[in-house]
C-alpha positions in Angstrom: -8.4 -7.4 -44.2 -5.8 -4.7 -44.6 -2.5 -5.3 -42.7 0.1 -2.5 -42.6 3.5 -3.0 -40.9 6.5 -0.6 -40.7 5.3 1.3 -43.8 7.5 4.1 -45.0 7.1 6.5 -48.0 9.6 9.1 -49.2 9.0 11.5 -52.1 11.6 11.9 -54.8 12.8 15.2 -53.2 13.7 13.3 -50.0 10.6 14.4 -48.0 9.5 11.6 -45.7 5.7 11.5 -45.8 5.0 8.3 -44.0 7.1 6.7 -41.3 6.7 3.3 -39.6 3.0 3.0 -40.1 1.5 0.0 -38.3 -2.3 -0.6 -38.4 -4.9 -3.2 -39.2 -8.3 -2.6 -40.8 -10.7 -5.5 -40.2 -13.3 -6.7 -42.8 -16.6 -5.0 -42.5 -15.6 -2.1 -40.2 -15.7 1.6 -40.7 -12.2 3.0 -40.2 -10.9 6.6 -40.2 -7.6 7.9 -41.2 -7.6 11.3 -39.5 -5.3 14.3 -39.5 -4.6 17.8 -40.6 -3.7 18.7 -44.2 -0.2 17.3 -44.9 -0.4 14.6 -42.2 0.0 11.8 -44.8 -3.5 10.4 -44.6 -4.4 10.7 -48.3 -1.0 9.3 -49.3 -1.6 6.3 -47.0 -5.0 5.8 -48.8 -3.3 5.9 -52.2 -0.8 3.3 -51.0 -3.7 1.0 -50.0 -5.2 1.1 -53.5 -1.8 0.8 -55.2 -1.8 4.3 -56.8 1.3 5.4 -54.8 4.3 3.2 -54.1 6.1 2.8 -50.8 9.7 2.0 -50.1 9.6 0.4 -46.7 7.6 -2.1 -44.8 4.6 -4.2 -45.8 1.0 -3.5 -46.9 -1.2 -6.5 -47.5 -4.8 -6.5 -48.7 -6.4 -9.9 -48.1 -2.9 -11.4 -47.8 -1.5 -9.9 -51.0 1.6 -7.6 -50.7 0.7 -4.5 -52.8 4.2 -3.8 -54.0 4.6 -7.3 -55.4 1.5 -7.1 -57.6 1.9 -6.9 -61.4 -0.2 -4.5 -63.6 -3.0 -7.1 -64.1 -3.2 -7.9 -60.4 -3.2 -4.1 -59.5 -6.2 -3.6 -61.9 -8.0 -6.4 -60.1 -7.2 -4.9 -56.7 -8.5 -1.5 -57.7 -11.6 -3.2 -59.2 -12.3 -4.4 -55.7 -11.9 -0.8 -54.2 -14.5 1.9 -54.9 -13.2 5.4 -54.5 -15.1 8.6 -53.7 -13.6 12.1 -53.6 -14.2 15.5 -52.3 -15.1 17.0 -55.7 -17.1 14.0 -57.0 -15.1 13.6 -60.3 -18.2 13.3 -62.4 -18.4 13.7 -66.2 -20.4 17.0 -66.6 -21.6 16.2 -70.2 -22.8 12.7 -69.2 -26.1 11.8 -67.6 -26.2 10.4 -64.1 -27.0 7.0 -65.5 -23.9 7.3 -67.8 -21.7 8.4 -65.0 -22.6 5.4 -62.8 -22.4 3.0 -65.8 -18.9 4.1 -66.8 -16.8 1.5 -64.8 -19.0 -1.4 -66.1 -18.6 -0.1 -69.7 -14.9 0.0 -69.3 -14.9 -3.6 -68.0 -17.0 -4.8 -70.9 -20.3 -5.7 -69.2 -23.4 -6.2 -71.4 -26.1 -3.5 -71.7 -28.5 -5.6 -69.8 -26.1 -6.2 -66.9 -25.3 -2.5 -66.8 -28.9 -1.4 -66.8 -29.9 -3.7 -64.0 -27.0 -2.7 -61.8 -27.1 1.0 -62.5 -30.9 1.3 -61.7 -30.5 -0.8 -58.6 -27.7 1.4 -57.3 -29.5 4.7 -58.1 -32.4 3.3 -56.2 -30.1 2.5 -53.3 -28.7 6.1 -53.1 -32.2 7.7 -53.6 -31.7 9.0 -57.2 -33.6 6.6 -59.3 -35.8 9.4 -60.7 -32.7 11.5 -61.7 -31.1 8.9 -64.0 -31.4 11.2 -67.1 -30.3 14.4 -65.3 -26.8 15.9 -65.6 -24.4 16.7 -62.8 -25.0 20.5 -63.2 -28.7 20.0 -62.2 -27.8 18.3 -58.9 -26.9 19.6 -55.5 -23.5 18.7 -53.9 -25.0 16.0 -51.8 -26.7 14.5 -54.8 -23.5 14.5 -56.8 -21.8 12.7 -54.0 -24.5 10.1 -54.0 -23.9 9.6 -57.7 -20.2 9.1 -56.9 -21.0 6.5 -54.3 -23.3 4.6 -56.7 -20.5 4.6 -59.3 -18.0 3.3 -56.7 -20.4 0.4 -56.0 -20.8 -0.8 -59.6 -18.0 -3.4 -59.5 -19.3 -4.9 -56.2 -16.2 -3.8 -54.3 -15.1 -5.2 -50.9 -13.8 -1.8 -49.9 -15.0 1.8 -50.2 -12.2 4.4 -49.9 -13.5 7.9 -49.1 -11.0 10.7 -49.5 -12.5 13.8 -47.8 -15.8 13.1 -49.4 -17.8 15.2 -47.0 -15.4 18.2 -46.5 -17.1 20.3 -49.2 -20.7 19.6 -47.9 -22.8 21.4 -45.3 -23.4 19.7 -42.0 -26.9 18.4 -42.8 -25.8 17.0 -46.2 -22.7 15.5 -44.5 -24.9 13.7 -42.1 -27.0 12.2 -44.9 -23.9 11.0 -46.8 -22.6 9.4 -43.7 -25.9 7.7 -43.1 -25.8 6.3 -46.6 -22.2 5.0 -46.1 -23.3 3.3 -42.9 -26.3 1.8 -44.7 -24.0 0.4 -47.3 -21.6 -0.9 -44.7 -24.3 -2.6 -42.8 -26.4 -4.0 -45.7 -23.6 -5.0 -48.0 -20.8 -5.7 -45.5 -18.4 -3.4 -47.3 -15.4 -2.2 -45.4 -15.3 1.6 -45.4 -12.1 3.6 -45.0 -12.7 7.3 -44.4 -9.9 10.0 -44.8 -11.0 13.1 -43.0 -10.0 16.0 -40.9 -13.5 16.4 -39.5 -13.8 14.8 -36.1 -17.6 15.1 -36.2 -17.4 12.7 -39.2 -15.3 10.3 -37.2 -17.7 10.4 -34.2 -20.8 9.9 -36.3 -19.6 7.0 -38.6 -16.4 5.3 -37.5 -15.7 2.4 -35.2 -12.0 2.7 -35.1 -9.5 5.4 -36.1 -5.9 6.5 -36.2 -4.7 10.1 -36.0 -1.7 10.9 -38.2 0.7 13.8 -37.5 3.7 14.5 -39.6 3.5 11.1 -41.3 3.4 9.0 -38.1 0.5 7.5 -36.1 0.1 9.7 -33.0 -2.9 7.8 -31.6 -5.1 4.9 -32.5 -7.9 2.7 -31.2 -11.7 2.7 -31.0 -13.2 6.2 -31.6 -14.8 6.0 -28.2 -11.6 5.3 -26.5 -9.7 8.0 -28.3 -12.3 10.6 -27.2 -12.4 9.3 -23.7 -8.6 9.2 -23.3 -8.2 12.6 -25.1 -4.6 12.2 -26.3 -2.6 15.4 -27.1 -2.9 14.7 -30.8 -6.7 14.8 -30.6 -6.6 18.1 -28.6 -4.3 19.6 -31.3 -6.6 18.4 -34.1 -9.6 20.0 -32.3 -7.6 23.2 -31.7 -7.8 22.7 -27.9 -4.1 22.3 -27.1 -4.1 25.8 -25.5 -6.8 25.3 -22.9 -5.9 27.3 -19.8 -6.8 26.1 -16.4 -6.1 27.3 -12.8 -2.6 26.5 -11.5 -3.9 25.7 -8.0 -5.3 22.3 -7.1 -5.8 19.4 -9.5 -7.5 19.7 -12.9 -9.1 16.4 -13.6 -10.7 15.3 -16.9 -13.5 12.8 -16.5 -15.1 10.8 -19.3 -18.1 8.6 -19.0 -21.0 7.1 -21.0 -24.2 9.1 -20.8 -27.1 6.6 -21.0 -29.7 9.4 -20.7 -29.8 13.1 -19.7 -30.2 12.2 -16.0 -26.6 10.9 -16.0 -25.6 14.5 -16.2 -26.2 14.6 -12.4 -22.9 12.7 -11.9 -21.1 15.7 -10.5 -24.0 16.7 -8.2 -24.0 13.1 -6.8 -20.3 13.2 -6.2 -20.5 16.7 -4.6 -23.3 15.6 -2.3 -21.5 12.4 -1.2 -18.2 14.1 -0.6 -19.6 17.3 0.8 -17.7 19.6 -1.5 -18.3 21.7 -4.6 -16.0 21.2 -7.7 -15.8 24.0 -10.3 -16.5 22.8 -13.8 -13.8 24.2 -16.1 -14.8 22.6 -19.4 -17.5 20.2 -20.5 -19.4 18.7 -23.4 -21.6 15.8 -24.4 -20.5 14.1 -27.6 -22.6 11.9 -29.9 -20.9 8.7 -30.9 -22.8 6.5 -33.4 -26.1 7.1 -31.7 -24.8 6.9 -28.1 -23.4 9.7 -25.9 -20.2 10.4 -24.1 -19.8 13.1 -21.4 -16.4 14.7 -21.1 -15.7 17.4 -18.6 -12.9 19.0 -16.5 -13.2 19.9 -12.8 -10.8 21.5 -10.4 -10.2 19.7 -7.1 -8.4 21.1 -4.1 -5.7 19.2 -2.3 -8.0 18.4 0.7 -10.6 16.5 -1.5 -8.2 15.1 -4.1 -7.9 11.6 -2.6 -11.6 11.3 -1.9 -12.4 12.3 -5.5 -9.9 9.8 -7.0 -11.4 7.0 -4.8 -14.9 8.0 -5.9 -14.1 8.0 -9.6 -12.3 4.6 -9.3 -15.0 3.0 -7.3 -17.6 4.1 -9.9 -15.5 2.8 -12.8 -15.1 6.3 -14.4 -12.3 7.1 -16.8 -10.3 10.0 -15.6 -6.9 11.6 -15.8 -5.1 14.5 -14.3 -4.2 17.0 -17.0 -0.5 17.5 -17.8 1.2 20.8 -16.8 1.4 21.6 -20.5 -2.3 22.3 -20.5 -2.3 24.5 -17.4 -1.9 28.2 -17.3 -1.5 30.8 -14.5 -4.5 31.4 -12.3 -6.6 34.3 -13.5 
């Protein structure tokens, strides 16, 4: 388990990059650190693996305070944390086998141990037949699979992924996320994903926090974050300037979509209340294989009370949007 309390980090030039960070990452979960470039998410990840120091607060990995560890203890910590990066960090002149074997060679494992582990991992990531190839002969997705295999060689408890899919196309990204989920489920490895891609968060992660300017702006289960739609999420999605009518009430409704027939929710409400509600915005989002419907309707004053009662009686998550999201009527 990773426990972070009141964490603060300031660069030598006085810039405060992390401020009062409080979060907990449970064993065996897939957790996302989300934010725009410069939000502090990669710095936080480097604090977790001991590559970057912090001045304030506490950061414990399995009960050990990171800033109190000596050099030997830090090496053991990092041995237990596999890292994957955006640009793969592979040795171009080495074969795929040699790239995956490198950590074990550095730690002094025997040739027999290395061969058994490397071939097993290449089989896991679907590249057993490319052991003698070199990185230049692989696609971006295949290179990232090699990097994942290399990260697993020391049997880590944690995999730290720093924007590992941001340079990949959507189809390849999906295949890499599928592999990370397979590793998480089969090996019980905790996966921490740093990303700015909300589609990555929806597809793979159970919980997340959104960082803005070095502080945590929102946190919780991924499902709850998308249902509640905090302002920080809207800003990350580029939807902070949505313009809605100034008349009436603009209500955002979020619900689980068990199947496509659940899309008739608005029609059922309209029939029961005897009114038509304009749909201003709407989408159905995939979340780890399930679906969430999120849409915005406009309700006049006459039907507002009845709509609120209907939504509450049916256990639907809703909120009236703040004035900051409303524009003048077109």
